C-alpha positions as CSV (number, residue, x, y, z in Angstrom):
1,M,-12.5,8.0,-14.7
2,V,-9.0,8.4,-15.5
3,L,-8.6,8.7,-20.2
4,F,-5.4,6.5,-21.2
5,N,-3.1,6.5,-23.6
6,P,-2.9,3.4,-26.2
7,G,0.4,1.8,-24.3
8,T,3.3,0.1,-25.0
9,I,4.2,-3.2,-25.2
10,S,6.6,-3.4,-21.5
11,D,8.4,-6.2,-19.8
12,F,10.3,-6.8,-16.7
13,D,13.4,-5.4,-17.2
14,S,11.3,-2.3,-18.1
15,I,9.2,-2.1,-15.2
16,R,12.1,-2.9,-12.7
17,S,14.0,0.2,-14.9
18,M,11.5,2.2,-13.8
19,L,10.9,2.2,-10.6
20,R,14.6,2.1,-10.2
21,T,14.3,5.7,-11.3
22,F,11.7,6.8,-8.8
23,V,14.1,5.3,-6.1
24,D,16.7,6.7,-7.5
25,K,15.3,10.4,-7.5
26,D,13.1,9.9,-4.8
27,K,15.0,7.6,-2.0
28,H,11.8,5.3,-1.8
29,L,8.7,3.5,-3.0
30,D,5.4,4.2,-2.8
31,I,2.8,2.5,-4.9
32,R,-0.6,2.4,-4.2
33,I,-3.3,0.1,-6.8
34,F,-6.0,0.9,-7.8
35,P,-9.0,-2.0,-9.8
36,K,-9.2,-0.9,-13.3
37,D,-11.4,2.9,-13.6
38,Q,-11.5,3.7,-9.4
39,L,-8.7,5.8,-9.5
40,K,-9.6,9.8,-9.0
41,V,-7.3,12.3,-11.1
42,N,-7.7,15.7,-10.3
43,E,-7.9,18.1,-13.6
44,E,-4.5,19.0,-13.1
45,K,-4.1,15.4,-13.4
46,S,-0.5,16.2,-11.0
47,T,-2.1,14.0,-7.9
48,I,-4.6,11.4,-7.5
49,E,-7.6,12.9,-5.5
50,N,-7.9,9.9,-3.1
51,P,-4.5,8.1,-2.2
52,D,-6.5,6.8,0.8
53,D,-8.9,4.6,-1.2
54,F,-5.6,2.2,-2.5
55,F,-7.2,-1.5,-2.6
56,C,-3.0,-2.1,-1.7
57,K,-0.5,0.0,-1.3
58,I,3.6,-0.6,-1.6
59,T,6.4,1.2,0.4
60,G,9.7,1.5,1.3
61,Q,13.3,1.2,-0.4
62,N,15.3,-1.0,-2.7
63,D,15.2,-4.2,-0.4
64,H,12.5,-3.2,2.4
65,L,9.1,-3.1,0.5
66,T,6.5,-4.1,2.7
67,T,3.4,-4.1,0.7
68,E,-0.5,-2.9,3.1
69,F,-3.5,-4.3,2.6
70,N,-6.8,-1.1,2.8
71,E,-10.1,-3.1,4.7
72,K,-12.6,-2.3,1.9
73,I,-10.5,-4.1,-1.0
74,P,-12.8,-6.5,-2.3
75,S,-11.9,-10.2,-1.1
76,D,-11.6,-10.7,-5.6
77,F,-9.2,-8.4,-6.0
78,K,-7.9,-9.6,-2.5
79,Q,-6.8,-12.6,-3.4
80,N,-5.3,-12.0,-7.1
81,V,-3.2,-9.6,-4.4
82,T,-2.2,-12.5,-2.2
83,C,-2.4,-14.3,-5.5
84,A,1.2,-12.6,-7.2
85,L,3.0,-12.3,-3.7
86,K,3.1,-15.7,-3.4
87,M,4.0,-16.3,-6.5
88,I,6.8,-13.5,-6.2
89,G,8.2,-15.0,-3.1
90,M,6.3,-12.4,-0.7
91,I,4.4,-14.7,0.8
92,D,5.7,-16.4,3.7
93,L,5.8,-20.8,3.3
94,K,6.3,-23.3,5.0
95,F,7.8,-27.0,4.0
96,S,6.7,-29.8,5.7
97,Y,9.0,-33.6,4.9
98,I,7.6,-37.0,5.1
99,M,9.0,-40.3,4.0
100,S,6.2,-42.9,2.8
101,T,8.4,-45.4,4.9
102,Q,9.7,-44.1,7.8
103,T,7.8,-43.3,11.4
104,V,7.7,-39.6,11.6
105,K,9.3,-38.9,15.4
106,H,8.9,-35.3,14.3
107,D,8.4,-32.9,12.1
108,Q,10.9,-32.5,9.3
109,A,9.1,-28.3,8.5
110,I,11.2,-25.0,7.9
111,R,9.6,-21.5,7.0
112,M,11.5,-19.7,4.2
113,S,11.7,-16.5,6.1
114,H,13.7,-18.8,8.8
115,S,17.1,-17.9,7.1
116,P,19.4,-20.0,7.3
117,D,18.3,-22.0,8.4
118,F,15.7,-22.8,5.4
119,M,18.8,-22.5,3.2
120,N,20.8,-25.4,4.9
121,L,18.0,-27.8,5.0
122,M,16.4,-27.1,1.1
123,K,20.2,-27.3,0.3
124,K,20.3,-30.9,1.9
125,W,17.2,-31.8,-0.1
126,F,18.0,-30.6,-3.2
127,E,21.3,-33.1,-3.1
128,T,19.7,-36.2,-2.0
129,K,16.1,-35.6,-4.1
130,V,14.7,-35.0,-7.2
131,F,11.8,-32.5,-6.9
132,V,8.2,-33.9,-9.1
133,P,6.0,-30.7,-8.8
134,D,2.1,-30.7,-9.3
135,T,0.1,-28.8,-10.8
136,N,-1.1,-26.8,-8.5
137,L,3.6,-25.9,-7.4
138,I,3.6,-24.6,-10.7
139,I,0.5,-22.9,-11.0
140,N,1.9,-20.6,-7.6
141,H,5.6,-20.4,-9.3
142,T,6.4,-22.0,-5.6
143,V,10.2,-22.6,-7.1
144,S,10.3,-19.2,-9.2
145,A,9.1,-17.6,-6.4
146,I,11.6,-19.2,-4.1
147,E,14.3,-18.2,-6.7
148,L,13.6,-14.7,-6.6
149,A,13.6,-14.2,-2.2
150,S,16.0,-16.6,-1.8
151,D,20.6,-17.3,-3.1
152,P,19.6,-18.2,-6.8
153,D,22.9,-20.6,-5.9
154,L,20.5,-22.2,-4.1
155,F,18.8,-23.8,-6.9
156,K,22.5,-25.0,-8.3
157,S,22.0,-28.9,-7.4
158,L,18.2,-29.0,-7.5
159,Q,17.0,-31.1,-9.4
160,I,12.9,-31.2,-11.4
161,A,11.6,-33.9,-12.7
162,I,8.3,-32.8,-14.4
163,P,5.1,-35.3,-14.9
164,R,4.2,-35.8,-18.3
165,L,0.6,-35.7,-17.2
166,V,1.6,-32.2,-15.7
167,V,1.8,-30.3,-18.6
168,L,-1.9,-32.2,-19.7
169,E,-3.4,-31.2,-16.1
170,L,-2.8,-27.4,-17.5
171,E,-4.0,-27.2,-20.8
172,R,-7.4,-28.8,-19.3
173,K,-7.6,-26.3,-17.0
174,S,-6.5,-23.7,-19.8
175,N,-9.1,-24.6,-21.9
176,E,-12.0,-24.9,-19.3
177,N,-15.1,-22.9,-20.3
178,K,-17.6,-23.4,-17.5
179,L,-17.3,-23.4,-14.2
180,S,-19.9,-25.7,-12.1
181,D,-20.6,-23.6,-8.8
182,D,-24.0,-22.7,-8.9
183,S,-24.1,-20.0,-6.2
184,C,-22.9,-17.2,-7.8
185,S,-24.3,-15.6,-10.9
186,K,-23.8,-15.9,-14.4
187,E,-21.6,-12.8,-14.7
188,E,-19.5,-13.7,-11.5
189,K,-18.9,-16.9,-13.0
190,R,-17.7,-15.5,-16.1
191,K,-15.3,-13.6,-14.1
192,T,-14.0,-15.9,-12.6
193,M,-13.3,-18.3,-15.6
194,L,-11.6,-15.6,-17.0
195,E,-9.4,-14.5,-13.9
196,N,-8.5,-18.9,-14.1
197,K,-7.1,-18.8,-17.2
198,R,-5.3,-16.2,-17.3
199,K,-3.7,-17.5,-14.1
200,N,-3.4,-20.9,-16.2
201,F,-2.0,-19.7,-18.5
202,L,0.9,-17.7,-16.6
203,A,2.0,-21.4,-15.7
204,F,2.8,-21.9,-18.5
205,S,5.1,-19.1,-18.5
206,E,6.5,-21.1,-15.5
207,L,6.6,-24.3,-17.4
208,V,9.0,-23.0,-19.9
209,Y,11.0,-21.0,-17.5
210,L,11.9,-25.1,-15.5
211,Q,12.7,-26.4,-18.7
212,K,15.4,-24.0,-19.7
213,K,17.3,-24.9,-17.0
214,D,19.9,-28.0,-17.1
215,N,19.1,-30.0,-14.4
216,V,15.5,-30.1,-15.0
217,S,13.8,-33.1,-16.9
218,R,10.0,-34.3,-17.9
219,F,9.4,-37.5,-17.8
220,P,8.8,-39.9,-21.0
221,L,6.4,-40.0,-23.3
222,L,3.0,-41.0,-22.1
223,P,1.6,-43.9,-23.9
224,P,-1.7,-43.2,-26.5
225,E,-4.0,-44.2,-24.2
226,I,-3.4,-42.5,-21.3
227,L,-3.3,-39.5,-23.3
228,A,-6.9,-40.4,-24.5
229,Q,-8.2,-41.1,-21.1
230,F,-6.6,-38.4,-19.5
231,P,-9.1,-35.2,-20.5
232,K,-12.1,-37.5,-19.7
233,I,-11.5,-38.4,-16.5
234,T,-9.5,-35.4,-14.9
235,S,-12.7,-33.6,-15.7
236,G,-14.0,-35.3,-12.5
237,H,-11.1,-33.8,-10.0
238,N,-8.8,-36.7,-9.9
239,A,-6.2,-35.3,-12.0
240,D,-3.4,-35.7,-9.2
241,S,-4.1,-39.7,-8.4
242,W,-3.0,-39.7,-12.7
243,I,0.3,-38.0,-11.6
244,R,1.1,-40.5,-8.6
245,H,0.0,-42.7,-10.8
246,E,2.7,-41.7,-13.8
247,I,5.1,-41.4,-10.9
248,Q,4.3,-44.9,-9.0
249,N,5.4,-45.8,-13.0
250,Y,7.9,-44.5,-14.7
251,V,10.2,-43.3,-11.9
252,P,11.6,-46.7,-10.9
253,N,12.5,-46.9,-15.0
254,M,13.5,-43.5,-15.4
255,R,17.7,-43.5,-16.2
256,Q,19.7,-41.7,-13.3
257,E,21.8,-40.0,-16.5
258,K,19.2,-38.2,-18.0
259,L,18.6,-36.3,-14.7
260,S,22.5,-36.3,-13.4
261,K,24.1,-32.0,-14.7
262,G,26.1,-33.4,-17.8
263,G,24.3,-36.6,-18.5
264,S,27.3,-38.4,-17.4
265,G,25.1,-40.6,-15.1
266,T,28.2,-40.7,-12.0
267,A,25.8,-38.8,-10.1
268,A,24.8,-40.8,-6.4
269,P,21.2,-42.0,-6.7
270,R,18.4,-39.7,-5.9
271,S,14.7,-40.5,-4.4
272,F,12.2,-38.7,-5.7
273,I,9.8,-36.5,-3.7
274,L,6.9,-35.5,-4.9
275,V,6.6,-31.7,-4.0
276,T,2.8,-29.7,-3.6
277,S,0.8,-27.5,-1.8
278,D,-2.4,-29.7,-1.4
279,L,-2.9,-31.5,1.6
280,V,-4.9,-34.0,0.0
281,N,-1.9,-35.0,-1.9
282,S,0.9,-34.6,0.4
283,L,-1.2,-37.2,1.8
284,S,-2.5,-39.8,-0.6
285,A,1.0,-39.7,-1.9
286,S,1.8,-40.8,1.5
287,S,-0.4,-43.8,1.7
288,E,0.9,-44.9,-1.7
289,G,4.4,-45.0,-0.3
290,I,5.7,-41.9,-2.3
291,D,7.8,-39.0,-0.6
292,S,6.1,-36.1,-0.1
293,I,6.4,-32.0,0.8
294,Y,3.9,-30.1,1.6
295,V,4.3,-26.7,0.7
296,S,1.4,-24.5,3.0
297,E,0.9,-20.7,3.2
298,V,2.2,-19.4,6.8
299,R,-0.6,-17.9,8.7
300,D,-0.5,-14.6,11.1
301,K,-2.4,-14.4,14.4
302,N,-6.0,-12.8,12.2
303,D,-5.3,-16.1,9.9
304,L,-4.8,-14.2,7.5
305,P,-1.1,-15.0,4.7
306,E,1.7,-13.7,6.3
307,C,3.8,-11.1,3.7
308,L,7.6,-11.0,3.6
309,D,9.4,-7.8,2.7
310,G,10.4,-7.8,-0.6
311,S,13.1,-6.4,-3.4
312,L,12.9,-4.1,-6.1
313,K,12.8,-7.4,-8.3
314,Q,10.4,-8.8,-6.4
315,I,8.4,-5.7,-6.5
316,S,8.7,-5.2,-10.3
317,R,7.2,-8.8,-10.9
318,F,4.4,-8.7,-8.5
319,L,3.2,-5.6,-10.7
320,I,3.1,-7.7,-13.7
321,I,1.4,-10.7,-12.5
322,L,-1.3,-8.8,-10.5
323,A,-1.6,-7.1,-13.9
324,V,-2.7,-10.0,-16.1
325,L,-4.8,-11.8,-13.0
326,S,-6.7,-9.0,-12.5
327,E,-6.2,-8.1,-16.4
328,T,-6.0,-4.0,-16.2
329,I,-4.9,-2.5,-13.0
330,D,-4.8,1.5,-12.2
331,L,-1.1,2.8,-9.7
332,S,-0.1,5.7,-8.4
333,I,4.4,5.3,-8.6
334,N,5.2,8.1,-5.9
335,S,2.1,10.1,-7.6
336,T,2.5,9.6,-11.2
337,I,-0.1,7.7,-12.7
338,Y,0.5,4.4,-14.8
339,R,-2.2,1.9,-16.3
340,F,-0.6,-1.4,-16.5
341,Q,-2.8,-3.6,-18.7
342,G,-1.7,-7.4,-17.8
343,F,-4.3,-9.1,-21.2
344,W,-5.3,-7.2,-24.0
345,Q,-6.5,-8.4,-27.2
346,G,-4.2,-10.1,-29.6
347,I,-1.6,-10.6,-26.9
348,T,0.8,-13.3,-27.6
349,N,2.2,-16.5,-26.5
350,Y,5.8,-14.9,-26.5
351,D,4.0,-11.8,-24.6
352,I,3.0,-14.3,-21.5
353,I,6.0,-16.5,-21.8
354,N,8.0,-13.0,-21.4
355,Y,6.2,-11.5,-18.9
356,R,5.5,-8.6,-21.2
357,I,2.3,-5.8,-20.5
358,K,0.7,-2.6,-21.4
359,T,2.8,0.4,-19.6
360,S,0.6,3.7,-20.0
361,S,0.0,7.2,-19.1
362,P,-2.8,9.4,-18.5
363,A,-4.3,11.0,-22.2
364,E,-3.2,14.2,-21.8
């Protein structure tokens, strides 16, 4: 087992700078990721003994970095890797749009990988709609993922309105201290609960990121009786219906100038559309007269998520998110060994919101 130094705090820019240094020096990247304490080093600590026992490998140059899974990867760690890839735009997504008031004669859908068609259709939607994300869209970092994978200018005309109940639901999820699944052991339940907590904590960083944008607003404050009832009722997993109820109740009363960039009120009226990666939520929205975009993973011939090439910027964010979801990962970057600790005793809200982790090298 490798012993590591205590570690220092590193943010996104420092991780990206680290990777850039390796690319400039070696003209390529070869990152091999291992769960904590499963990376073995020889006595001189100059190379790893088990380079082919990686659970995930990232190789390539600059903006053409590909991901490879080892067939031995445990399902829980693979789920964390897939989740992190989705959060940085390296899992291909399909966006299916349905208008509740119109007979759909064809599938209005586009894959993220189909650029520039994807860019053109998204720009068209952005110019005429106000996107209303549900909780799972925030948890999956879908907006920032598209931004990382695409042209940031794509979002200049996008307007987003965040329901207050989405924030309450995230808070409820983050405070959950038990799982209802009786099919797994107590230790497995605890592990899953902590992984879910870390994932939900990361969702707040996405919320803060969105709310810094000029074209993002929040729904009006909720009546006290709604605030009082919501935690009790949503413990039975009815949060999505409450969020749709909030859209139906508050959208007609929201003043357009608050959602117009600059607040002039001169922008053309936009229609509100629920954006979700929950199929049932999308179908329910359509049945209730709410337009929706359903975001789904594109699957390959083996029914696995379709992975896309990524950039140095995306991989930098990926390593941080994976470290948080897994709590700690060990990795080799071009044969240089590191430990990335994404969650530790004493972590602060500033660390989580700003994607800060602890990085360390093997002790001498």
